[in-house]
KEBATI-397806 format. One record per atom (N, C-alpha, C): residue number from 1; residue in three letters; chain; atom name; x, y, z. Coordinates in pm, whole numbers. Layout:
BEGIN
R;NUM;Ala;A;CA;X;Y;Z
...
! end
This chain:
BEGIN
R;1;Met;A;N;-3684;1932;-4865
R;1;Met;A;CA;-3681;1835;-4972
R;1;Met;A;C;-3536;1796;-4998
R;2;Ala;A;N;-3511;1670;-5018
R;2;Ala;A;CA;-3376;1620;-5043
R;2;Ala;A;C;-3325;1666;-5179
R;3;Gln;A;N;-3193;1676;-5188
R;3;Gln;A;CA;-3128;1714;-5312
R;3;Gln;A;C;-3134;1598;-5411
R;4;Leu;A;N;-3174;1625;-5535
R;4;Leu;A;CA;-3192;1520;-5636
R;4;Leu;A;C;-3077;1511;-5735
R;5;Ile;A;N;-2984;1606;-5728
R;5;Ile;A;CA;-2872;1605;-5821
R;5;Ile;A;C;-2747;1652;-5748
R;6;Arg;A;N;-2636;1591;-5781
R;6;Arg;A;CA;-2505;1628;-5728
R;6;Arg;A;C;-2402;1613;-5838
R;7;Pro;A;N;-2296;1693;-5835
R;7;Pro;A;CA;-2195;1685;-5940
R;7;Pro;A;C;-2102;1565;-5923
R;8;Arg;A;N;-2043;1522;-6034
R;8;Arg;A;CA;-1937;1422;-6038
R;8;Arg;A;C;-1979;1286;-5982
R;9;Val;A;N;-2103;1247;-6007
R;9;Val;A;CA;-2153;1114;-5970
R;9;Val;A;C;-2159;1033;-6097
R;10;Lys;A;N;-2080;926;-6103
R;10;Lys;A;CA;-2072;846;-6225
R;10;Lys;A;C;-2030;705;-6189
R;11;Glu;A;N;-2102;608;-6244
R;11;Glu;A;CA;-2069;467;-6225
R;11;Glu;A;C;-2093;393;-6355
R;12;Thr;A;N;-2062;265;-6355
R;12;Thr;A;CA;-2094;178;-6468
R;12;Thr;A;C;-2186;67;-6419
R;13;Thr;A;N;-2251;2;-6514
R;13;Thr;A;CA;-2335;-113;-6482
R;13;Thr;A;C;-2332;-210;-6600
R;14;Thr;A;N;-2345;-337;-6568
R;14;Thr;A;CA;-2360;-440;-6672
R;14;Thr;A;C;-2498;-505;-6661
R;15;Thr;A;N;-2589;-437;-6593
R;15;Thr;A;CA;-2725;-486;-6575
R;15;Thr;A;C;-2791;-512;-6710
R;16;Thr;A;N;-2864;-624;-6718
R;16;Thr;A;CA;-2944;-654;-6837
R;16;Thr;A;C;-3091;-655;-6798
R;17;Gly;A;N;-3179;-642;-6898
R;17;Gly;A;CA;-3322;-645;-6872
R;17;Gly;A;C;-3376;-511;-6830
R;18;Thr;A;N;-3491;-513;-6760
R;18;Thr;A;CA;-3561;-390;-6721
R;18;Thr;A;C;-3568;-370;-6571
R;19;Gly;A;N;-3490;-446;-6496
R;19;Gly;A;CA;-3496;-437;-6350
R;19;Gly;A;C;-3406;-329;-6291
R;20;Thr;A;N;-3381;-343;-6163
R;20;Thr;A;CA;-3296;-252;-6088
R;20;Thr;A;C;-3152;-258;-6138
R;21;Tyr;A;N;-3089;-142;-6147
R;21;Tyr;A;CA;-2948;-136;-6190
R;21;Tyr;A;C;-2856;-176;-6075
R;22;Gln;A;N;-2767;-272;-6099
R;22;Gln;A;CA;-2659;-301;-6005
R;22;Gln;A;C;-2541;-213;-6046
R;23;Leu;A;N;-2504;-119;-5960
R;23;Leu;A;CA;-2397;-26;-5993
R;23;Leu;A;C;-2262;-87;-5958
R;24;Asp;A;N;-2165;-69;-6048
R;24;Asp;A;CA;-2037;-140;-6037
R;24;Asp;A;C;-1923;-54;-5985
R;25;Gly;A;N;-1950;67;-5940
R;25;Gly;A;CA;-1845;150;-5883
R;25;Gly;A;C;-1813;269;-5971
R;26;Ala;A;N;-1744;365;-5910
R;26;Ala;A;CA;-1711;491;-5977
R;26;Ala;A;C;-1567;491;-6025
R;27;Pro;A;N;-1540;553;-6141
R;27;Pro;A;CA;-1402;570;-6183
R;27;Pro;A;C;-1329;667;-6089
R;28;Ala;A;N;-1198;667;-6095
R;28;Ala;A;CA;-1119;759;-6012
R;28;Ala;A;C;-1167;902;-6032
R;29;Thr;A;N;-1172;978;-5927
R;29;Thr;A;CA;-1214;1119;-5918
R;29;Thr;A;C;-1365;1140;-5925
R;30;Tyr;A;N;-1444;1033;-5932
R;30;Tyr;A;CA;-1590;1044;-5929
R;30;Tyr;A;C;-1645;982;-5801
R;31;Trp;A;N;-1770;1012;-5771
R;31;Trp;A;CA;-1839;959;-5654
R;31;Trp;A;C;-1940;853;-5696
R;32;Thr;A;N;-1969;759;-5604
R;32;Thr;A;CA;-2075;663;-5628
R;32;Thr;A;C;-2209;727;-5589
R;33;Phe;A;N;-2318;669;-5637
R;33;Phe;A;CA;-2451;717;-5600
R;33;Phe;A;C;-2475;698;-5451
R;34;Leu;A;N;-2435;583;-5398
R;34;Leu;A;CA;-2458;555;-5256
R;34;Leu;A;C;-2381;653;-5168
R;35;Asn;A;N;-2253;680;-5200
R;35;Asn;A;CA;-2176;776;-5120
R;35;Asn;A;C;-2229;917;-5133
R;36;Ser;A;N;-2280;953;-5249
R;36;Ser;A;CA;-2327;1089;-5273
R;36;Ser;A;C;-2464;1117;-5212
R;37;Phe;A;N;-2554;1019;-5216
R;37;Phe;A;CA;-2692;1043;-5172
R;37;Phe;A;C;-2732;965;-5048
R;38;Gly;A;N;-2681;843;-5032
R;38;Gly;A;CA;-2715;761;-4916
R;38;Gly;A;C;-2826;661;-4945
R;39;Asn;A;N;-2835;562;-4858
R;39;Asn;A;CA;-2934;455;-4869
R;39;Asn;A;C;-3076;511;-4862
R;40;Gly;A;N;-3160;472;-4957
R;40;Gly;A;CA;-3300;513;-4958
R;40;Gly;A;C;-3326;647;-5023
R;41;Ala;A;N;-3221;717;-5063
R;41;Ala;A;CA;-3238;849;-5126
R;41;Ala;A;C;-3281;835;-5272
R;42;Gln;A;N;-3341;941;-5322
R;42;Gln;A;CA;-3377;947;-5463
R;42;Gln;A;C;-3291;1051;-5532
R;43;Cys;A;N;-3267;1028;-5662
R;43;Cys;A;CA;-3188;1122;-5741
R;43;Cys;A;C;-3222;1104;-5889
R;44;Tyr;A;N;-3185;1203;-5967
R;44;Tyr;A;CA;-3198;1191;-6112
R;44;Tyr;A;C;-3083;1106;-6164
R;45;Tyr;A;N;-3110;1028;-6267
R;45;Tyr;A;CA;-3007;944;-6328
R;45;Tyr;A;C;-3022;943;-6479
R;46;Met;A;N;-2912;911;-6546
R;46;Met;A;CA;-2913;887;-6689
R;46;Met;A;C;-2822;770;-6718
R;47;Val;A;N;-2870;674;-6796
R;47;Val;A;CA;-2791;556;-6834
R;47;Val;A;C;-2781;555;-6985
R;48;Ser;A;N;-2661;527;-7037
R;48;Ser;A;CA;-2645;518;-7182
R;48;Ser;A;C;-2551;406;-7219
R;49;Ser;A;N;-2575;350;-7337
R;49;Ser;A;CA;-2488;246;-7391
R;49;Ser;A;C;-2357;309;-7433
R;50;Ala;A;N;-2257;226;-7461
R;50;Ala;A;CA;-2125;276;-7499
R;50;Ala;A;C;-2131;367;-7621
R;51;Asp;A;N;-2219;337;-7716
R;51;Asp;A;CA;-2228;419;-7838
R;51;Asp;A;C;-2329;534;-7824
R;52;Gly;A;N;-2400;541;-7711
R;52;Gly;A;CA;-2496;648;-7686
R;52;Gly;A;C;-2629;633;-7756
R;53;Ala;A;N;-2645;529;-7836
R;53;Ala;A;CA;-2770;512;-7912
R;53;Ala;A;C;-2886;467;-7824
R;54;Thr;A;N;-2856;395;-7718
R;54;Thr;A;CA;-2959;348;-7627
R;54;Thr;A;C;-2942;425;-7496
R;55;Tyr;A;N;-3052;483;-7447
R;55;Tyr;A;CA;-3043;565;-7325
R;55;Tyr;A;C;-3174;560;-7247
R;56;Glu;A;N;-3163;601;-7122
R;56;Glu;A;CA;-3279;612;-7035
R;56;Glu;A;C;-3244;713;-6927
R;57;Tyr;A;N;-3342;795;-6889
R;57;Tyr;A;CA;-3319;883;-6774
R;57;Tyr;A;C;-3447;895;-6694
R;58;Gly;A;N;-3428;926;-6565
R;58;Gly;A;CA;-3544;936;-6478
R;58;Gly;A;C;-3506;968;-6336
R;59;Leu;A;N;-3594;928;-6244
R;59;Leu;A;CA;-3574;944;-6101
R;59;Leu;A;C;-3554;806;-6043
R;60;Gly;A;N;-3443;786;-5974
R;60;Gly;A;CA;-3411;654;-5919
R;60;Gly;A;C;-3401;657;-5768
R;61;Thr;A;N;-3407;537;-5708
R;61;Thr;A;CA;-3393;522;-5563
R;61;Thr;A;C;-3274;430;-5536
R;62;Ile;A;N;-3185;474;-5448
R;62;Ile;A;CA;-3061;402;-5417
R;62;Ile;A;C;-3081;315;-5295
R;63;Asn;A;N;-3022;195;-5296
R;63;Asn;A;CA;-3026;112;-5175
R;63;Asn;A;C;-2885;80;-5126
R;64;Ser;A;N;-2875;18;-5009
R;64;Ser;A;CA;-2746;-7;-4945
R;64;Ser;A;C;-2662;-111;-5018
R;65;Ser;A;N;-2720;-183;-5113
R;65;Ser;A;CA;-2646;-281;-5192
R;65;Ser;A;C;-2589;-220;-5320
R;66;Asn;A;N;-2581;-86;-5322
R;66;Asn;A;CA;-2529;-12;-5438
R;66;Asn;A;C;-2611;-41;-5563
R;67;Gln;A;N;-2742;-38;-5546
R;67;Gln;A;CA;-2835;-58;-5657
R;67;Gln;A;C;-2918;69;-5676
R;68;Leu;A;N;-2962;89;-5800
R;68;Leu;A;CA;-3045;205;-5835
R;68;Leu;A;C;-3173;154;-5898
R;69;Ala;A;N;-3284;169;-5826
R;69;Ala;A;CA;-3415;127;-5877
R;69;Ala;A;C;-3470;235;-5967
R;70;Arg;A;N;-3539;196;-6074
R;70;Arg;A;CA;-3599;289;-6168
R;70;Arg;A;C;-3735;333;-6113
R;71;Thr;A;N;-3736;431;-6027
R;71;Thr;A;CA;-3859;476;-5963
R;71;Thr;A;C;-3954;537;-6064
R;72;Ile;A;N;-3904;630;-6145
R;72;Ile;A;CA;-3982;691;-6254
R;72;Ile;A;C;-3891;701;-6375
R;73;Val;A;N;-3928;636;-6484
R;73;Val;A;CA;-3857;654;-6610
R;73;Val;A;C;-3922;774;-6679
R;74;Ile;A;N;-3843;879;-6700
R;74;Ile;A;CA;-3896;1000;-6761
R;74;Ile;A;C;-3896;990;-6913
R;75;Asn;A;N;-3784;941;-6968
R;75;Asn;A;CA;-3774;927;-7112
R;75;Asn;A;C;-3668;825;-7145
R;76;Ser;A;N;-3674;772;-7266
R;76;Ser;A;CA;-3576;671;-7306
R;76;Ser;A;C;-3579;650;-7457
R;77;Ser;A;N;-3482;577;-7505
R;77;Ser;A;CA;-3480;540;-7647
R;77;Ser;A;C;-3582;430;-7676
R;78;Ala;A;N;-3649;380;-7571
R;78;Ala;A;CA;-3754;279;-7585
R;78;Ala;A;C;-3891;345;-7578
R;79;Gly;A;N;-3902;465;-7631
R;79;Gly;A;CA;-4031;534;-7634
R;79;Gly;A;C;-4079;580;-7499
R;80;Gly;A;N;-3987;603;-7406
R;80;Gly;A;CA;-4024;650;-7273
R;80;Gly;A;C;-4042;540;-7171
R;81;Ala;A;N;-4032;413;-7213
R;81;Ala;A;CA;-4044;299;-7122
R;81;Ala;A;C;-3905;260;-7071
R;82;Ala;A;N;-3903;174;-6969
R;82;Ala;A;CA;-3776;122;-6920
R;82;Ala;A;C;-3706;47;-7033
R;83;Val;A;N;-3577;75;-7052
R;83;Val;A;CA;-3500;7;-7156
R;83;Val;A;C;-3476;-137;-7115
R;84;Asn;A;N;-3494;-229;-7207
R;84;Asn;A;CA;-3460;-370;-7186
R;84;Asn;A;C;-3316;-387;-7234
R;85;Trp;A;N;-3222;-369;-7140
R;85;Trp;A;CA;-3080;-365;-7173
R;85;Trp;A;C;-3026;-502;-7213
R;86;Ser;A;N;-2943;-502;-7315
R;86;Ser;A;CA;-2869;-623;-7353
R;86;Ser;A;C;-2734;-620;-7282
R;87;Ala;A;N;-2654;-723;-7301
R;87;Ala;A;CA;-2524;-733;-7235
R;87;Ala;A;C;-2434;-618;-7278
R;88;Gly;A;N;-2342;-582;-7191
R;88;Gly;A;CA;-2246;-476;-7219
R;88;Gly;A;C;-2240;-377;-7105
R;89;Thr;A;N;-2137;-298;-7105
R;89;Thr;A;CA;-2118;-198;-7000
R;89;Thr;A;C;-2187;-68;-7038
R;90;Lys;A;N;-2265;-16;-6945
R;90;Lys;A;CA;-2336;110;-6963
R;90;Lys;A;C;-2282;212;-6863
R;91;Thr;A;N;-2290;341;-6899
R;91;Thr;A;CA;-2250;449;-6809
R;91;Thr;A;C;-2374;500;-6737
R;92;Val;A;N;-2362;522;-6606
R;92;Val;A;CA;-2471;574;-6524
R;92;Val;A;C;-2424;706;-6463
R;93;Leu;A;N;-2494;813;-6493
R;93;Leu;A;CA;-2459;946;-6443
R;93;Leu;A;C;-2573;1005;-6361
R;94;Cys;A;N;-2538;1096;-6274
R;94;Cys;A;CA;-2639;1180;-6211
R;94;Cys;A;C;-2649;1304;-6299
R;95;Ala;A;N;-2764;1324;-6362
R;95;Ala;A;CA;-2782;1436;-6455
R;95;Ala;A;C;-2925;1486;-6447
R;96;Ile;A;N;-2942;1616;-6453
R;96;Ile;A;CA;-3076;1672;-6447
R;96;Ile;A;C;-3144;1657;-6583
R;97;Pro;A;N;-3264;1601;-6585
R;97;Pro;A;CA;-3335;1584;-6712
R;97;Pro;A;C;-3395;1716;-6758
R;98;Pro;A;N;-3411;1734;-6888
R;98;Pro;A;CA;-3470;1859;-6936
R;98;Pro;A;C;-3611;1881;-6882
R;99;Glu;A;N;-3681;1774;-6852
R;99;Glu;A;CA;-3818;1787;-6799
R;99;Glu;A;C;-3820;1852;-6661
R;100;Ala;A;N;-3707;1849;-6589
R;100;Ala;A;CA;-3700;1909;-6457
R;100;Ala;A;C;-3653;2054;-6462
R;101;Cys;A;N;-3613;2100;-6580
R;101;Cys;A;CA;-3569;2238;-6598
R;101;Cys;A;C;-3690;2327;-6618
R;102;Phe;A;N;-3685;2447;-6564
R;102;Phe;A;CA;-3801;2533;-6568
R;102;Phe;A;C;-3831;2588;-6706
R;103;Asn;A;N;-3731;2624;-6781
R;103;Asn;A;CA;-3755;2689;-6910
R;103;Asn;A;C;-3741;2587;-7024
R;104;Asn;A;N;-3839;2500;-7038
R;104;Asn;A;CA;-3832;2400;-7145
R;104;Asn;A;C;-3955;2402;-7236
R;105;Gly;A;N;-4017;2518;-7250
R;105;Gly;A;CA;-4129;2531;-7343
R;105;Gly;A;C;-4265;2526;-7276
R;106;Thr;A;N;-4368;2546;-7356
R;106;Thr;A;CA;-4506;2546;-7309
R;106;Thr;A;C;-4580;2429;-7373
R;107;Thr;A;N;-4662;2361;-7293
R;107;Thr;A;CA;-4737;2245;-7340
R;107;Thr;A;C;-4882;2260;-7300
R;108;Ala;A;N;-4973;2218;-7386
R;108;Ala;A;CA;-5116;2222;-7354
R;108;Ala;A;C;-5153;2103;-7266
R;109;Leu;A;N;-5233;2129;-7162
R;109;Leu;A;CA;-5289;2019;-7083
R;109;Leu;A;C;-5389;1942;-7170
R;110;Thr;A;N;-5403;1814;-7144
R;110;Thr;A;CA;-5502;1734;-7216
R;110;Thr;A;C;-5640;1795;-7193
R;111;Asn;A;N;-5712;1826;-7301
R;111;Asn;A;CA;-5839;1897;-7292
R;111;Asn;A;C;-5938;1826;-7200
R;112;Asn;A;N;-5992;1903;-7105
R;112;Asn;A;CA;-6097;1860;-7013
R;112;Asn;A;C;-6058;1741;-6925
R;113;Ala;A;N;-5927;1717;-6904
R;113;Ala;A;CA;-5883;1607;-6818
R;113;Ala;A;C;-5896;1647;-6672
R;114;Gly;A;N;-5953;1557;-6591
R;114;Gly;A;CA;-5967;1581;-6449
R;114;Gly;A;C;-5840;1554;-6370
R;115;Ser;A;N;-5749;1476;-6428
R;115;Ser;A;CA;-5619;1448;-6367
R;115;Ser;A;C;-5514;1449;-6479
R;116;Pro;A;N;-5483;1565;-6534
R;116;Pro;A;CA;-5391;1570;-6647
R;116;Pro;A;C;-5247;1536;-6608
R;117;Ser;A;N;-5175;1475;-6700
R;117;Ser;A;CA;-5034;1445;-6679
R;117;Ser;A;C;-4951;1570;-6700
R;118;Val;A;N;-4852;1590;-6612
R;118;Val;A;CA;-4758;1701;-6627
R;118;Val;A;C;-4616;1647;-6646
R;119;Lys;A;N;-4609;1524;-6694
R;119;Lys;A;CA;-4478;1464;-6721
R;119;Lys;A;C;-4413;1538;-6838
R;120;Gly;A;N;-4289;1575;-6819
R;120;Gly;A;CA;-4213;1633;-6928
R;120;Gly;A;C;-4231;1781;-6950
R;121;Gly;A;N;-4278;1853;-6849
R;121;Gly;A;CA;-4293;1996;-6871
R;121;Gly;A;C;-4312;2074;-6743
R;122;Asn;A;N;-4300;2205;-6755
R;122;Asn;A;CA;-4320;2292;-6640
R;122;Asn;A;C;-4422;2402;-6665
R;123;Val;A;N;-4434;2447;-6790
R;123;Val;A;CA;-4529;2553;-6821
R;123;Val;A;C;-4642;2493;-6903
R;124;Trp;A;N;-4763;2498;-6847
R;124;Trp;A;CA;-4879;2430;-6907
R;124;Trp;A;C;-4989;2531;-6935
R;125;Val;A;N;-5059;2511;-7045
R;125;Val;A;CA;-5170;2598;-7083
R;125;Val;A;C;-5299;2517;-7082
R;126;Ser;A;N;-5400;2571;-7015
R;126;Ser;A;CA;-5532;2509;-7015
R;126;Ser;A;C;-5618;2577;-7121
R;127;Asn;A;N;-5657;2497;-7221
R;127;Asn;A;CA;-5751;2543;-7325
R;127;Asn;A;C;-5883;2468;-7310
R;128;Tyr;A;N;-5920;2435;-7187
R;128;Tyr;A;CA;-6038;2351;-7163
R;128;Tyr;A;C;-6161;2410;-7231
R;129;Thr;A;N;-6238;2322;-7295
R;129;Thr;A;CA;-6355;2365;-7372
R;129;Thr;A;C;-6486;2347;-7296
R;130;Ser;A;N;-6483;2277;-7183
R;130;Ser;A;CA;-6604;2265;-7100
R;130;Ser;A;C;-6562;2265;-6954
R;131;Pro;A;N;-6653;2303;-6863
R;131;Pro;A;CA;-6618;2311;-6721
R;131;Pro;A;C;-6565;2177;-6668
R;132;Thr;A;N;-6447;2181;-6606
R;132;Thr;A;CA;-6381;2060;-6555
R;132;Thr;A;C;-6315;2091;-6422
R;133;Thr;A;N;-6329;1998;-6326
R;133;Thr;A;CA;-6259;2010;-6199
R;133;Thr;A;C;-6137;1920;-6201
R;134;Val;A;N;-6021;1978;-6177
R;134;Val;A;CA;-5895;1903;-6174
R;134;Val;A;C;-5867;1864;-6029
R;135;Thr;A;N;-5850;1732;-6006
R;135;Thr;A;CA;-5827;1681;-5871
R;135;Thr;A;C;-5683;1640;-5847
R;136;Asp;A;N;-5601;1634;-5954
R;136;Asp;A;CA;-5459;1600;-5939
R;136;Asp;A;C;-5388;1632;-6070
R;137;Phe;A;N;-5259;1656;-6061
R;137;Phe;A;CA;-5171;1665;-6177
R;137;Phe;A;C;-5080;1544;-6167
R;138;Thr;A;N;-5097;1447;-6256
R;138;Thr;A;CA;-5029;1318;-6243
R;138;Thr;A;C;-4893;1319;-6313
R;139;Ser;A;N;-4814;1216;-6282
R;139;Ser;A;CA;-4682;1192;-6341
R;139;Ser;A;C;-4582;1302;-6309
R;140;Gly;A;N;-4606;1375;-6202
R;140;Gly;A;CA;-4510;1476;-6159
R;140;Gly;A;C;-4398;1415;-6077
R;141;Met;A;N;-4294;1493;-6055
R;141;Met;A;CA;-4179;1450;-5976
R;141;Met;A;C;-4159;1547;-5861
R;142;Asp;A;N;-4116;1497;-5746
R;142;Asp;A;CA;-4086;1586;-5635
R;142;Asp;A;C;-3981;1688;-5678
R;143;Gly;A;N;-4005;1813;-5643
R;143;Gly;A;CA;-3919;1922;-5683
R;143;Gly;A;C;-3964;1991;-5809
R;144;Gln;A;N;-4056;1930;-5883
R;144;Gln;A;CA;-4105;1989;-6008
R;144;Gln;A;C;-4194;2109;-5976
R;145;Val;A;N;-4172;2217;-6048
R;145;Val;A;CA;-4256;2336;-6039
R;145;Val;A;C;-4335;2345;-6168
R;146;Ile;A;N;-4467;2364;-6156
R;146;Ile;A;CA;-4549;2381;-6275
R;146;Ile;A;C;-4621;2516;-6269
R;147;Val;A;N;-4630;2578;-6385
R;147;Val;A;CA;-4703;2702;-6402
R;147;Val;A;C;-4818;2671;-6495
R;148;Ile;A;N;-4940;2699;-6450
R;148;Ile;A;CA;-5058;2672;-6531
R;148;Ile;A;C;-5121;2806;-6568
R;149;Ser;A;N;-5141;2825;-6696
R;149;Ser;A;CA;-5204;2946;-6747
R;149;Ser;A;C;-5331;2903;-6821
R;150;Ala;A;N;-5438;2979;-6803
R;150;Ala;A;CA;-5566;2943;-6865
R;150;Ala;A;C;-5602;3042;-6976
R;151;Thr;A;N;-5654;2987;-7084
R;151;Thr;A;CA;-5705;3073;-7193
R;151;Thr;A;C;-5857;3082;-7188
R;152;Thr;A;N;-5919;2999;-7102
R;152;Thr;A;CA;-6064;2998;-7087
R;152;Thr;A;C;-6098;2996;-6937
R;153;Ala;A;N;-6226;3007;-6905
R;153;Ala;A;CA;-6271;3003;-6766
R;153;Ala;A;C;-6335;2868;-6734
R;154;Asn;A;N;-6280;2760;-6790
R;154;Asn;A;CA;-6343;2628;-6775
R;154;Asn;A;C;-6272;2532;-6681
R;155;Met;A;N;-6165;2576;-6614
R;155;Met;A;CA;-6093;2483;-6527
R;155;Met;A;C;-6097;2531;-6382
R;156;Thr;A;N;-6134;2437;-6293
R;156;Thr;A;CA;-6128;2460;-6149
R;156;Thr;A;C;-6029;2361;-6092
R;157;Val;A;N;-5931;2409;-6014
R;157;Val;A;CA;-5837;2322;-5945
R;157;Val;A;C;-5889;2303;-5804
R;158;Gln;A;N;-5910;2178;-5766
R;158;Gln;A;CA;-5970;2146;-5636
R;158;Gln;A;C;-5864;2136;-5527
R;159;His;A;N;-5890;2201;-5415
R;159;His;A;CA;-5806;2186;-5296
R;159;His;A;C;-5838;2050;-5234
R;160;Asn;A;N;-5738;1962;-5223
R;160;Asn;A;CA;-5760;1828;-5167
R;160;Asn;A;C;-5627;1771;-5120
R;161;Val;A;N;-5620;1642;-5093
R;161;Val;A;CA;-5496;1581;-5042
R;161;Val;A;C;-5386;1581;-5148
R;162;Asn;A;N;-5422;1590;-5277
R;162;Asn;A;CA;-5323;1591;-5384
R;162;Asn;A;C;-5273;1731;-5418
R;163;Ile;A;N;-5361;1830;-5398
R;163;Ile;A;CA;-5331;1968;-5433
R;163;Ile;A;C;-5369;2057;-5314
R;164;His;A;N;-5269;2119;-5254
R;164;His;A;CA;-5290;2205;-5138
R;164;His;A;C;-5285;2351;-5184
R;165;Leu;A;N;-5401;2415;-5184
R;165;Leu;A;CA;-5411;2553;-5231
R;165;Leu;A;C;-5417;2651;-5115
R;166;Ala;A;N;-5366;2771;-5138
R;166;Ala;A;CA;-5368;2876;-5036
R;166;Ala;A;C;-5511;2904;-4993
R;167;Gly;A;N;-5532;2917;-4864
R;167;Gly;A;CA;-5665;2944;-4812
R;167;Gly;A;C;-5755;2822;-4804
R;168;Gly;A;N;-5706;2706;-4853
R;168;Gly;A;CA;-5783;2583;-4844
R;168;Gly;A;C;-5908;2582;-4930
R;169;Ala;A;N;-5910;2662;-5036
R;169;Ala;A;CA;-6029;2670;-5121
R;169;Ala;A;C;-5993;2639;-5266
R;170;Asp;A;N;-6091;2589;-5340
R;170;Asp;A;CA;-6072;2562;-5484
R;170;Asp;A;C;-6040;2693;-5557
R;171;Phe;A;N;-5974;2680;-5673
R;171;Phe;A;CA;-5941;2796;-5756
R;171;Phe;A;C;-5998;2775;-5894
R;172;Thr;A;N;-6092;2863;-5933
R;172;Thr;A;CA;-6150;2859;-6067
R;172;Thr;A;C;-6081;2965;-6152
R;173;Phe;A;N;-6021;2918;-6261
R;173;Phe;A;CA;-5950;3007;-6351
R;173;Phe;A;C;-6046;3094;-6430
R;174;Ser;A;N;-6004;3217;-6454
R;174;Ser;A;CA;-6061;3302;-6557
R;174;Ser;A;C;-5956;3309;-6667
R;175;Ser;A;N;-5994;3357;-6782
R;175;Ser;A;CA;-5899;3368;-6892
R;175;Ser;A;C;-5779;3453;-6849
R;176;Asn;A;N;-5658;3403;-6878
R;176;Asn;A;CA;-5530;3467;-6849
R;176;Asn;A;C;-5483;3456;-6704
R;177;Asp;A;N;-5555;3384;-6619
R;177;Asp;A;CA;-5507;3360;-6483
R;177;Asp;A;C;-5394;3257;-6485
R;178;Thr;A;N;-5308;3262;-6383
R;178;Thr;A;CA;-5201;3163;-6370
R;178;Thr;A;C;-5198;3109;-6227
R;179;Leu;A;N;-5147;2987;-6214
R;179;Leu;A;CA;-5130;2922;-6085
R;179;Leu;A;C;-4995;2851;-6088
R;180;Val;A;N;-4915;2869;-5983
R;180;Val;A;CA;-4784;2805;-5973
R;180;Val;A;C;-4788;2706;-5857
R;181;Leu;A;N;-4749;2581;-5886
R;181;Leu;A;CA;-4747;2475;-5786
R;181;Leu;A;C;-4610;2409;-5784
R;182;Val;A;N;-4571;2356;-5666
R;182;Val;A;CA;-4449;2277;-5654
R;182;Val;A;C;-4487;2143;-5592
R;183;Arg;A;N;-4421;2035;-5637
R;183;Arg;A;CA;-4451;1901;-5584
R;183;Arg;A;C;-4351;1865;-5476
R;184;Val;A;N;-4403;1833;-5358
R;184;Val;A;CA;-4321;1795;-5243
R;184;Val;A;C;-4384;1671;-5179
R;185;Ser;A;N;-4304;1567;-5161
R;185;Ser;A;CA;-4349;1443;-5097
R;185;Ser;A;C;-4478;1390;-5159
R;186;Gly;A;N;-4486;1396;-5292
R;186;Gly;A;CA;-4598;1336;-5364
R;186;Gly;A;C;-4723;1420;-5375
R;187;Ala;A;N;-4720;1543;-5324
R;187;Ala;A;CA;-4838;1631;-5333
R;187;Ala;A;C;-4797;1766;-5388
R;188;Trp;A;N;-4894;1838;-5444
R;188;Trp;A;CA;-4871;1970;-5500
R;188;Trp;A;C;-4908;2077;-5399
R;189;Phe;A;N;-4825;2182;-5390
R;189;Phe;A;CA;-4849;2293;-5298
R;189;Phe;A;C;-4844;2424;-5376
R;190;Glu;A;N;-4941;2511;-5350
R;190;Glu;A;CA;-4945;2640;-5420
R;190;Glu;A;C;-4827;2726;-5379
R;191;Val;A;N;-4761;2784;-5479
R;191;Val;A;CA;-4654;2882;-5458
R;191;Val;A;C;-4711;3022;-5475
R;192;Ser;A;N;-4788;3042;-5582
R;192;Ser;A;CA;-4847;3172;-5609
R;192;Ser;A;C;-4958;3159;-5712
R;193;Arg;A;N;-5032;3268;-5729
R;193;Arg;A;CA;-5133;3276;-5834
R;193;Arg;A;C;-5143;3420;-5882
R;194;Ser;A;N;-5191;3435;-6001
R;194;Ser;A;CA;-5212;3567;-6061
R;194;Ser;A;C;-5351;3568;-6122
R;195;Val;A;N;-5434;3656;-6068
R;195;Val;A;CA;-5571;3671;-6119
R;195;Val;A;C;-5569;3793;-6209
R;196;Asn;A;N;-5585;3769;-6339
R;196;Asn;A;CA;-5564;3873;-6439
R;196;Asn;A;C;-5691;3920;-6509
R;197;Thr;A;N;-5807;3898;-6448
R;197;Thr;A;CA;-5931;3940;-6513
R;197;Thr;A;C;-5971;4078;-6469
! end
């Protein structure tokens, strides 16, 4: 898997609107995104206004024209949507978002969702109240590791093209079981499981 973060990557942009960022170059002693990652690579980014009040961060894709496309906006001052930038110079950094950090708290999966979102977290708790088969964990990012812990025996994770489980078989949780998955090239792969019944 390609590296998504590198140190000392910083540029400016005067891009307006919600489209692709045109990067304007790096200050002395910093690297550009294109030089650091290369054409077609993806990386984490953070953009902020001069006063820091307006911001956006996510996963971007770099092209040979020194542009950064907003592949996935993780969070922003616009309620998590792409910021509609007004005129002015903004700072663009390569920075790891808190959502990509492993120790950022525990979040409950949406009850009985067959394709729950795992955006913004790594440790998830299933409190499912009725039997449900999960066929995908949506809104994940490559490199993201998720730990799923169950408080009930109502969730089955299906082995399929979206989720590759050890042994090629579905996994039905019992209370207190855990499953660890990592996302690579758009799919989830089992790292480990703990059967605690």
